[in-house]
C-alpha positions in Angstrom: -12.3 12.7 -19.2 -15.8 12.6 -17.7 -15.3 9.1 -16.3 -12.1 10.2 -14.6 -13.7 13.3 -13.1 -16.5 11.1 -11.7 -14.0 8.8 -10.1 -12.0 11.7 -8.7 -15.2 13.1 -7.1 -16.0 9.7 -5.5 -12.7 9.6 -3.5 -14.2 10.7 -0.2 -16.3 7.5 -0.2 -13.6 5.3 -1.7 -10.9 6.2 0.8 -13.3 5.6 3.7 -14.2 2.2 2.3 -10.5 1.3 1.8 -9.7 2.2 5.4 -12.7 0.2 6.8 -11.7 -2.8 4.7 -8.1 -2.7 6.0 -9.3 -2.0 9.5 -11.3 -5.3 9.5 -8.1 -7.1 8.8 -6.2 -5.5 11.7 -5.7 -8.7 13.7 -4.6 -10.7 10.7 -2.1 -8.0 9.7 -0.6 -8.0 13.2 -0.3 -11.8 13.2 1.4 -11.9 9.8 3.8 -9.1 10.6 4.9 -10.7 13.8 8.5 -11.8 13.5 9.0 -10.7 9.9 12.5 -9.6 9.1 11.2 -7.0 6.7 8.9 -6.2 3.8 9.4 -6.2 0.1 6.8 -4.0 -1.5 6.0 -4.0 -5.2 3.7 -2.7 -7.9 3.8 -1.1 -11.4 3.1 2.5 -12.4 0.6 4.0 -10.0 0.9 0.9 -7.8 4.7 1.4 -7.6 4.1 4.8 -6.2 1.7 3.3 -3.6 4.5 0.8 -2.8 6.9 3.6 -2.2 4.4 5.3 0.1 3.9 2.1 2.2 7.7 1.5 2.3 8.2 5.0 3.7 5.5 4.4 6.4 7.0 1.0 7.4 10.6 2.4 7.6 9.5 5.4 9.6 7.8 3.0 12.1 10.9 0.9 12.5 10.0 -1.9 10.1 12.6 -2.4 7.3 10.9 -2.2 3.9 12.1 -1.8 0.3 10.0 -0.7 -2.7 10.9 -2.6 -5.9 9.7 -3.1 -9.4 8.0 -6.5 -9.9 11.0 -7.6 -12.1 13.3 -7.2 -9.1 11.3 -9.2 -6.6 13.1 -12.4 -7.6 16.4 -11.0 -6.4 15.0 -10.5 -2.9 13.3 -13.9 -2.8 16.7 -15.4 -3.4 18.4 -13.4 -0.7 15.6 -13.1 1.9 13.3 -16.0 1.1 10.7 -16.7 3.7 12.1 -14.2 6.2 10.4 -11.3 4.5 6.7 -10.5 3.7 6.0 -9.7 0.1 3.4 -7.0 -0.4 1.9 -6.4 -3.9 -0.3 -3.5 -5.1 -2.5 -3.9 -8.2 -5.9 -2.3 -8.8 -7.1 -5.1 -11.1 -5.1 -7.9 -9.5 -4.2 -9.0 -13.0 -1.1 -6.9 -13.8 1.1 -9.5 -15.6 4.5 -8.6 -14.1 3.0 -8.2 -10.6 1.2 -11.6 -10.8 4.4 -13.2 -12.1 6.4 -11.8 -9.2 3.7 -12.9 -6.7 3.6 -16.4 -8.1 7.4 -16.7 -7.7 7.1 -15.5 -4.1 4.3 -18.0 -3.4 6.3 -20.9 -4.9 9.2 -20.1 -2.6 6.8 -20.5 0.4 6.9 -16.8 1.3 4.0 -14.9 2.9 2.1 -12.6 0.5 -0.1 -9.7 1.2 -2.0 -7.9 -1.6 -3.9 -4.7 -2.0 -6.4 -5.1 -4.9 -9.8 -3.9 -6.0 -10.8 -7.4 -7.2 -11.4 -10.2 -4.7 -11.6 -12.8 -7.5 -8.3 -11.7 -9.2 -5.3 -13.9 -9.7 -3.2 -11.8 -7.3 -5.9 -12.2 -4.6 -5.9 -16.0 -5.0 -2.1 -16.1 -4.6 -2.2 -14.1 -1.4 -2.2 -15.2 2.2 -3.9 -12.0 3.1 -5.8 -9.6 0.8 -6.6 -6.0 1.6 -9.6 -5.3 -0.6 -9.7 -1.7 -1.6 -13.5 -1.6 -2.1 -13.6 1.5 -4.1 -17.1 1.0 -5.5 -16.5 -1.1 -8.6 -13.7 -1.3 -11.1 -11.8 1.9 -12.0 -12.8 2.6 -15.6 -10.6 5.6 -16.5 -7.1 4.7 -17.7 -5.5 7.1 -15.2 -5.9 5.6 -11.8 -7.3 8.1 -9.3 -9.6 6.7 -6.6 -7.7 3.4 -6.5 -4.4 5.3 -5.8 -5.8 7.3 -2.8 -7.5 4.1 -1.6 -4.2 2.4 -1.6 -2.6 5.2 0.4 -5.5 5.1 3.0 -5.3 1.3 3.3 -1.5 1.6 3.7 -2.0 4.0 6.6 -4.3 1.6 8.3 -2.0 -1.3 7.6 0.9 0.4 9.5 -1.5 1.4 12.3 -2.5 -2.2 12.7 1.1 -3.3 12.9 1.8 -0.7 15.5 -1.3 -1.6 17.4 -2.5 2.0 17.4 -6.1 3.2 17.0 -6.4 5.3 13.9 -10.2 5.6 13.5 -10.6 9.2 14.4 -7.7 10.3 12.3 -8.8 8.2 9.3 -12.3 9.6 9.4 -10.9 13.1 9.4 -8.7 12.3 6.4 -11.6 10.8 4.5 -13.7 14.0 5.1 -10.8 16.2 4.1 -10.5 14.4 0.7 -14.0 15.6 -0.2 -13.0 19.2 0.7 -9.9 19.1 -1.4 -11.7 17.7 -4.4 -14.3 20.4 -4.0 -11.6 23.1 -4.4 -10.5 21.7 -7.8 -12.7 24.1 -9.7 -10.7 27.0 -8.3 -7.5 25.8 -9.9 -6.1 27.7 -12.9 -4.4 25.8 -15.7 -1.0 27.2 -16.6 0.3 26.3 -20.1 4.0 25.5 -20.3 6.5 23.5 -22.5 7.7 21.5 -19.5 6.5 20.7 -16.0 8.6 19.6 -13.0 6.9 18.2 -9.9 8.9 18.7 -6.7 8.6 16.9 -3.4 10.6 15.1 -0.8 9.7 12.3 1.6 6.0 11.5 1.4 5.5 14.4 -0.9 7.9 12.8 -3.4 5.3 10.0 -3.8 2.7 12.7 -4.7 5.1 14.4 -7.1 5.7 11.1 -8.9 2.0 10.3 -9.2 1.1 13.8 -10.3 3.8 13.6 -13.0 2.4 10.2 -14.1 -1.1 11.5 -14.2 -0.3 14.5 -16.4 1.8 12.3 -18.7 -1.1 9.8 -19.0 -3.8 12.4 -19.6 -2.1 15.3 -21.5 0.9 13.7 -23.1 3.2 16.5 -22.0 6.9 16.3 -21.1 7.5 16.3 -17.4 9.4 14.7 -14.6 9.2 14.3 -10.8 12.1 15.7 -8.8 
């Protein structure tokens, strides 16, 4: 648990690094997105929740996007082929199902964008454009924390780049706010219960899903997002 707490407390820095990394790729993101019919966004576990977040952002900005499990990517390759951009999330860049789906997309000649925390990973090497999360080394805790929020921050910059908007002031404010939120954690009270239900809609549904996953991974309790 100590390792996870340390990584949680490092998020103010990791989200800023992720934003800066994505910001440096702004022109490349714009070039790749130009003329794309839509986006197929994929990942597993925590990375799927990040995929859902990016899909919501893209759809809200008028860019069709669908979040899918890696096992479903092949269906979209057969129907959309090169007309879509395939976006993959993986902290390690080595998630077996995600790499398999990315390789299938690459073999079809489709354009691939990846969000990873390892520039030497298999997924990175399969990608036409890699958004490096740069969270300050590999995430050691089993439950992903800093890589998840880094994926969200990079996703925000990704959409800002596509829209051609300047997000620097907003992003720096968000990064600073993360540190303030983490600092309030000590004031939280733990409530014991037999079941937990996490509620949320829209973007908050992503948070509800991730919170449920975190509690299941760390405390082995019964729960569900709703």
